[in-house]
N, C-alpha and C positions, 0 to 999 in steps of 0.2 A: 415528563422530562422538560426542562427549561430549554428555550431556544438557544441560549448561549452554550449550553452543554451540547446541543445538537450541532451547532456550528463548529465547536471545538473537535468533536468526534469526526464530523465530516472532513474537517481540515486534515486530521491525521490520516483518514482514509485516502484523501487526495494526494498527500505527499507520498504515502506508501505506493499508491497506484502509479504515480509519476515515475518512481524508481523502478517499478515492475515493467512498465511499458517502454521505457526509454531505449533499451537496446534493440527492440524489434524494428527491422527495416533499415538499420544503419549499415553502411558499407564503408570499408576501409579502402585506402588507395590500392591495395593489392587486388581487391575484388573488382575494381573499375578499370577497364581497358583504356590505355592512353593517358591516364592521370599521372602527372609528374609531381612528386613531393618536393616542395621548395626547400631551400636550405633553411634550417632552423625549425622546421615543422616536424611534429612527431609523425612517424609512419603509421601509428595506430589511431590517429585522429580520424573521426568519421568525415566522409566527403559530403554527405547529404543530410546534415543535421537540420531538422525542421521543428523548432520549439512549439509552433502553433499546433502542429499535428500531434505532438506528444501531449500538450495540454488538453486537447480535445479528447484523445484516447483516455487520459488519466481522469478527466471529468466524467466520462461515460462509465468507466470502471468504478470510480468512487461512488457514483450515484447508485449503481447496482449493489455494491458492497454495503453502503449505508442503508439502502432499502432493506436488505436482508437483516442487517443489525437491528434496525428499528422494528421490523416485523417480529423478530425474536424478542425484543424488549416488550412489545405490546402483548404478544401471545404467549410468552414465557415457554417457548419450546425447550430451551436449554437454560436451566437455572444454575446458580452456584452450587446447589446441593448435588446436581448431576455431575459436576466436575470434581467432587470430593472423592478422590480415588483411595484415600488412606483411612476412611472412616472418621468417626468423631473422636476428637482427642480425649484422653482420659481426664476425668475430673479429679483434681487434687483436694483432699480434705485438709483444710487449713487449721482445723482444731478450734474454731471459735465457739 
């Protein structure tokens, strides 16, 4: 596998991981005592948004997921033939 393919696949895993870990640990103003929502702000907006923590968590999860993906790529634990649930397609006779 080329390094550019590895980088592209890792990037996809990272973006997926970022969206997966983003909601964990966030609190809305309703969950924090004494927090007043200012005029014009959404009441559902998180109070403690920390993008560095989200990026760190996403990086760790993406490394684990990519590691599993690469190990499967090298060792061929699951191949495309394993995912063929409908069998082989019928061969059409074209009459040549």
